[in-house]
C-alpha positions in Angstrom: 27.7 -2.8 30.9 31.0 -3.4 29.2 31.5 -6.6 31.1 28.2 -8.0 29.8 28.7 -7.1 26.1 31.7 -7.9 23.8 30.2 -6.4 20.6 27.6 -3.8 20.0 25.8 -3.9 16.6 24.2 -0.6 15.7 21.2 -1.3 13.4 18.4 -3.8 13.6 17.7 -4.6 9.9 18.7 -7.9 8.2 22.4 -6.9 7.9 22.6 -6.0 11.6 20.6 -9.0 12.9 22.4 -11.6 10.9 25.7 -10.1 12.0 24.6 -10.2 15.6 23.5 -13.8 15.4 26.8 -14.8 13.7 28.9 -13.0 16.3 26.9 -14.8 19.0 27.5 -18.2 17.3 31.2 -17.5 17.6 31.0 -16.9 21.3 30.6 -13.1 21.6 28.2 -11.5 23.9 26.1 -9.2 21.7 23.8 -6.2 22.2 21.9 -4.7 19.2 21.0 -1.0 19.3 18.1 -0.4 17.0 16.5 3.0 16.3 13.3 1.0 15.3 12.1 -2.4 16.2 13.6 -4.9 13.7 10.1 -5.6 12.4 9.7 -2.0 11.5 12.9 -1.5 9.5 13.1 -1.1 5.7 14.1 -4.7 5.5 10.4 -5.6 6.0 9.5 -3.8 2.8 11.9 -5.9 0.7 10.6 -8.6 -1.7 13.5 -10.5 -0.1 14.3 -12.9 -2.9 17.9 -14.1 -3.3 19.2 -12.2 -6.3 22.1 -9.7 -6.4 20.0 -6.9 -7.8 21.9 -3.8 -8.9 25.1 -5.2 -7.5 28.3 -5.0 -9.5 30.5 -8.0 -10.0 33.0 -8.4 -7.2 34.7 -11.6 -5.9 33.9 -10.8 -2.3 30.3 -10.1 -3.1 30.1 -13.3 -5.1 31.4 -15.2 -2.0 28.8 -13.5 0.2 26.0 -14.4 -2.2 27.1 -18.0 -2.4 27.4 -18.4 1.3 24.0 -16.8 1.8 22.3 -18.9 -0.8 23.7 -22.0 1.0 22.6 -20.8 4.4 19.1 -19.8 3.4 18.7 -23.1 1.5 19.6 -24.9 4.7 17.2 -22.8 6.7 14.4 -23.5 4.2 15.0 -27.2 4.6 15.0 -26.8 8.4 11.6 -25.0 8.4 12.9 -21.6 9.5 9.9 -19.2 9.6 9.4 -17.3 6.3 12.2 -19.1 4.3 11.2 -21.0 1.2 13.3 -22.3 -1.8 11.4 -21.3 -4.9 11.9 -22.1 -8.6 12.8 -18.9 -10.4 12.5 -17.8 -14.0 14.4 -14.8 -15.3 13.7 -13.5 -18.8 16.4 -11.7 -20.8 15.9 -9.2 -23.6 19.5 -8.4 -24.3 21.8 -10.7 -26.3 22.7 -13.7 -24.2 26.5 -13.9 -23.6 26.7 -16.8 -21.2 25.8 -17.3 -17.5 25.8 -14.1 -15.4 28.6 -13.5 -12.9 26.5 -14.6 -10.0 25.4 -17.9 -11.6 27.9 -20.1 -9.6 26.5 -18.8 -6.4 23.1 -20.5 -6.9 24.6 -23.6 -8.4 21.7 -24.8 -10.6 21.2 -22.2 -13.2 20.2 -23.4 -16.7 19.7 -21.2 -19.7 17.1 -21.9 -22.4 15.9 -20.1 -25.5 12.8 -17.9 -25.2 10.4 -16.5 -27.7 10.6 -12.8 -28.7 10.9 -10.2 -27.3 13.1 -12.3 -25.1 16.4 -13.8 -26.0 16.9 -16.3 -23.1 15.2 -17.8 -20.1 17.3 -18.5 -17.0 16.0 -21.2 -14.6 17.4 -21.4 -11.1 16.4 -21.9 -7.5 16.3 -18.9 -5.2 15.5 -18.8 -1.5 12.7 -16.3 -0.7 12.2 -14.8 2.7 9.1 -13.3 4.3 10.8 -10.6 6.4 8.4 -10.1 9.3 8.5 -13.6 10.6 12.1 -14.0 9.7 13.3 -10.9 11.6 11.2 -12.1 14.6 13.0 -15.4 14.4 16.4 -13.7 14.2 15.6 -11.7 17.3 14.3 -14.7 19.2 17.4 -16.6 18.3 19.7 -13.8 19.5 17.8 -13.4 22.8 17.6 -17.1 23.4 21.4 -17.1 23.3 21.6 -14.3 25.9 21.8 -11.4 23.4 19.8 -8.2 23.7 18.0 -5.8 21.4 17.6 -2.3 22.8 15.6 0.4 21.2 18.1 3.3 21.1 18.8 5.8 18.4 22.6 6.4 18.2 23.6 10.0 17.4 27.3 9.2 17.2 29.0 5.9 16.7 31.5 6.8 19.4 28.7 6.6 22.0 28.3 2.9 21.3 31.8 2.3 22.7 30.5 3.1 26.2 28.8 -0.4 26.0 31.5 -2.5 24.4 35.0 -2.2 22.9 33.9 -3.4 19.5 31.1 -1.8 17.5 29.5 -2.9 14.2 28.0 -0.1 12.2 25.0 -1.7 10.3 23.0 1.5 10.1 22.0 1.4 6.5 21.1 4.9 5.1 22.0 6.5 8.5 25.6 5.5 7.8 25.9 8.3 5.4 25.8 10.7 8.3 27.1 8.5 11.1 30.2 7.4 9.1 30.4 10.7 7.1 30.2 8.7 3.9 28.9 10.7 0.9 28.7 7.6 -1.2 25.6 6.4 0.7 22.3 7.3 -1.0 18.7 6.0 -1.1 17.2 3.9 -3.8 13.5 4.1 -3.6 11.6 0.9 -4.0 7.9 0.5 -4.6 6.0 -2.8 -4.6 2.3 -3.8 -4.8 0.9 -6.7 -2.9 -1.9 -8.9 -4.3 -3.7 -12.0 -3.2 -1.9 -15.2 -4.4 -4.0 -17.0 -7.0 -1.9 -20.1 -6.6 1.5 -19.1 -7.9 4.6 -20.9 -6.7 7.3 -19.7 -9.2 9.1 -16.4 -9.1 9.4 -14.6 -12.4 11.5 -11.5 -13.3 12.1 -9.3 -16.4 14.7 -6.8 -15.4 15.1 -5.6 -19.0 11.5 -4.4 -19.5 11.8 -1.0 -21.1 8.8 0.2 -19.0 10.7 -0.6 -15.8 12.0 -3.6 -13.8 9.3 -6.2 -13.4 9.2 -9.1 -10.9 6.5 -11.4 -9.5 7.4 -13.1 -6.2 4.8 -15.4 -4.7 4.6 -15.9 -0.9 2.3 -18.0 1.2 -0.7 -15.6 1.1 0.2 -12.9 -1.3 2.4 -12.0 -4.3 4.9 -9.2 -4.3 4.7 -7.2 -7.6 7.5 -4.9 -8.4 9.0 -2.6 -8.9 11.2 0.5 -8.9 14.8 1.3 -8.2 15.0 5.0 -8.1 18.5 6.1 -7.1 18.7 9.3 -5.1 14.9 9.5 -4.4 14.5 9.9 -0.7 10.8 10.0 -0.1 8.2 7.3 0.6 5.1 9.2 -0.5 2.5 7.1 -2.3 2.4 7.2 -6.1 -0.8 5.8 -7.5 0.4 6.0 -11.1 3.5 4.0 -10.3 1.4 1.4 -8.5 -0.9 1.0 -11.5 2.1 0.7 -13.9 3.7 -2.0 -11.7 0.6 -4.0 -11.7 0.1 -3.6 -15.4 3.6 -4.8 -16.2 3.3 -7.8 -13.8 0.0 -8.9 -15.3 1.5 -8.8 -18.8 4.3 -11.0 -17.5 2.1 -13.4 -15.5 -1.5 -13.3 -16.8 -2.8 -15.4 -13.9 -2.5 -12.2 -11.8 -5.2 -10.4 -13.8 -8.0 -10.9 -11.3 -5.9 -11.0 -8.1 -7.2 -8.4 -5.6 -4.8 -5.7 -4.5 -4.0 -6.0 -0.8 -1.8 -2.9 -0.5 1.5 -1.5 -1.4 4.9 -0.9 0.3 7.5 1.8 -0.3 11.0 1.8 1.2 14.4 3.3 0.7 17.1 0.8 0.0 20.5 1.8 1.6 22.6 1.9 -1.5 26.2 3.0 -1.8 28.3 4.1 -4.8 31.2 1.6 -5.0 29.3 -1.2 -3.3 28.9 -2.4 0.2 31.4 -1.2 2.8 32.5 -4.0 5.1 35.8 -3.2 6.7 37.5 -2.1 9.9 37.6 1.6 10.2 41.3 2.6 10.2 40.3 5.5 12.6 38.9 3.2 15.2 39.5 4.6 18.8 42.6 3.2 20.5 42.0 -0.1 22.1 38.6 -0.4 20.3 37.4 -1.6 16.9 34.8 -0.1 14.6 33.6 -2.4 11.8 31.4 -1.0 9.1 28.7 -3.1 7.4 26.4 -1.0 5.2 25.6 -0.1 1.7 24.1 -3.4 0.6 21.4 -1.7 -1.4 18.7 -4.0 -2.8 20.8 -7.1 -2.0 20.7 -7.1 1.8 19.0 -10.4 2.1 21.0 -11.9 -0.8 24.3 -11.0 0.9 23.3 -11.1 4.5 24.9 -14.3 5.9 28.1 -14.1 3.8 28.5 -10.5 4.8 27.8 -11.4 8.5 30.6 -14.0 8.4 33.1 -11.4 7.2 31.9 -8.9 9.8 32.4 -11.5 12.5 36.0 -12.3 11.2 36.8 -8.5 11.3 35.2 -7.9 14.7 36.7 -10.9 16.5 40.0 -11.1 14.7 43.2 -10.5 16.5 
């Protein structure tokens, strides 16, 4: 199998699949090993709106965010399934001290005054992604170019070197064990889905003292959120949290008051203290290369294509 594959990507979520497609674009023969079908990964739970949520300022992360914004904007213009550029409104309650660190990545941010209890309103364009059709598109694109997605749970990263000399570790939460990285931890996310009454604008209030609040319209529904519970590792339903999320979102966007609830989704974001790890492992086996790409937390979609470009540089570099 080594002759047929140059790079193995372990992990079939949005980080793994964008890395796989980018590697293939650069001429590599790629196999993805996924414990679950890409459509069944935690990526499908994501609201999947471009925004570096719970991500610290970092020049490298800013570059990834900018490159991803550009790429997703291009995909939206090209009609890629599930990708739409949406006007976004972000309400601030804290004193406004100028554009946020990520503003230059989106390119069109404008700040305005806002009535109390808010201090400012930020307007910008943010690509949004419906993950089920998008992950299907990524897989089809990879397979159309000769790549493969195999359902296989990897117990040790070393086993992937039996297939190819270069391995990309995009295993999300599982990287905590596979890479022996104690900084990896879950951040539980809970969203509620309601029918779309005709909304087209995303709205967020991250400073709501009752909890982060966001309203993200899609074609047929609206994602209401949410939670970011660091260290909480279960996905059991929580009716009280669902009710609270809907209450906050209706207060933010009253048009949602009569929107029927369609369901809810709970997932564990693959967070990491210290930020994403994208680097070559200095302990890579002789003659081989292990590239880590995990820990993107709640910003996986936001950083995906920029991160994938760096992964490809590291994996295919001399």
